[in-house]
C-alpha positions as CSV (number, residue, x, y, z in Angstrom):
1,X,-313.2,-36.5,-88.3
2,X,-309.9,-36.5,-86.5
3,X,-307.0,-34.9,-88.2
4,X,-304.3,-37.2,-89.5
5,X,-301.9,-38.3,-86.7
6,X,-298.3,-39.0,-87.3
7,X,-295.8,-41.0,-85.3
8,X,-293.5,-38.8,-83.2
9,X,-290.6,-41.2,-83.8
10,X,-290.6,-41.9,-87.5
11,X,-293.2,-39.6,-89.0
12,X,-295.4,-42.3,-90.5
13,X,-299.2,-41.9,-90.5
14,X,-300.7,-43.7,-87.6
15,X,-303.5,-46.2,-88.1
16,X,-306.5,-46.1,-85.8
17,X,-307.2,-49.4,-84.0
18,X,-309.9,-50.7,-81.7
19,X,-309.4,-51.6,-78.0
20,X,-310.3,-55.2,-77.1
21,X,-311.2,-55.9,-73.5
22,X,-310.1,-59.1,-71.7
23,X,-312.4,-58.9,-68.6
24,X,-316.0,-58.3,-67.7
25,X,-315.6,-54.7,-66.5
26,X,-316.6,-53.2,-69.8
27,X,-315.2,-50.4,-72.0
28,X,-312.5,-48.0,-70.9
29,X,-313.3,-44.3,-70.5
30,X,-311.6,-41.2,-69.3
31,X,-313.6,-38.9,-67.1
32,X,-312.5,-35.4,-66.3
33,X,-312.6,-34.3,-62.7
34,X,-313.8,-30.7,-62.1
35,X,-310.6,-28.7,-61.8
36,X,-309.1,-25.5,-63.0
37,X,-305.7,-26.8,-64.0
38,X,-304.3,-29.9,-65.5
39,X,-304.1,-31.3,-69.1
40,X,-307.9,-32.1,-69.1
41,X,-309.0,-28.7,-67.7
42,X,-310.7,-27.7,-70.9
43,X,-313.0,-30.8,-70.7
44,X,-316.3,-30.4,-69.0
45,X,-316.6,-32.3,-65.7
46,X,-319.5,-34.4,-67.1
47,X,-317.8,-35.2,-70.4
48,X,-316.6,-38.8,-70.9
49,X,-313.8,-39.4,-73.3
50,X,-312.9,-42.7,-75.0
51,X,-309.3,-43.8,-75.3
52,X,-308.6,-44.6,-79.0
53,X,-305.4,-46.4,-79.8
54,X,-303.3,-45.5,-82.9
55,X,-300.4,-47.7,-84.1
56,X,-297.5,-46.8,-86.3
57,X,-297.3,-49.4,-89.1
58,X,-293.5,-48.9,-89.4
59,X,-292.1,-48.9,-85.8
60,X,-295.2,-50.3,-84.0
61,X,-295.4,-47.5,-81.5
62,X,-298.9,-47.3,-80.0
63,X,-300.4,-44.1,-78.7
64,X,-303.7,-43.6,-76.9
65,X,-305.7,-40.4,-77.6
66,X,-308.7,-39.3,-75.5
67,X,-311.5,-38.5,-77.9
68,X,-315.1,-37.6,-77.3
């Protein structure tokens, strides 16, 4: 289970949402390239992450988190 996420603007607890595609390409995914630096350097090169949207119910800010 993912830890509670809070809005960086207003501090409200974010609500997890589901991505809806509008084309025939399929689901979005984040794939790490094999590298020794960068913000995804701790992710294995063969690991695929799924972007999960979280929305603040108060200010409507939407954040995407890369989750396995």
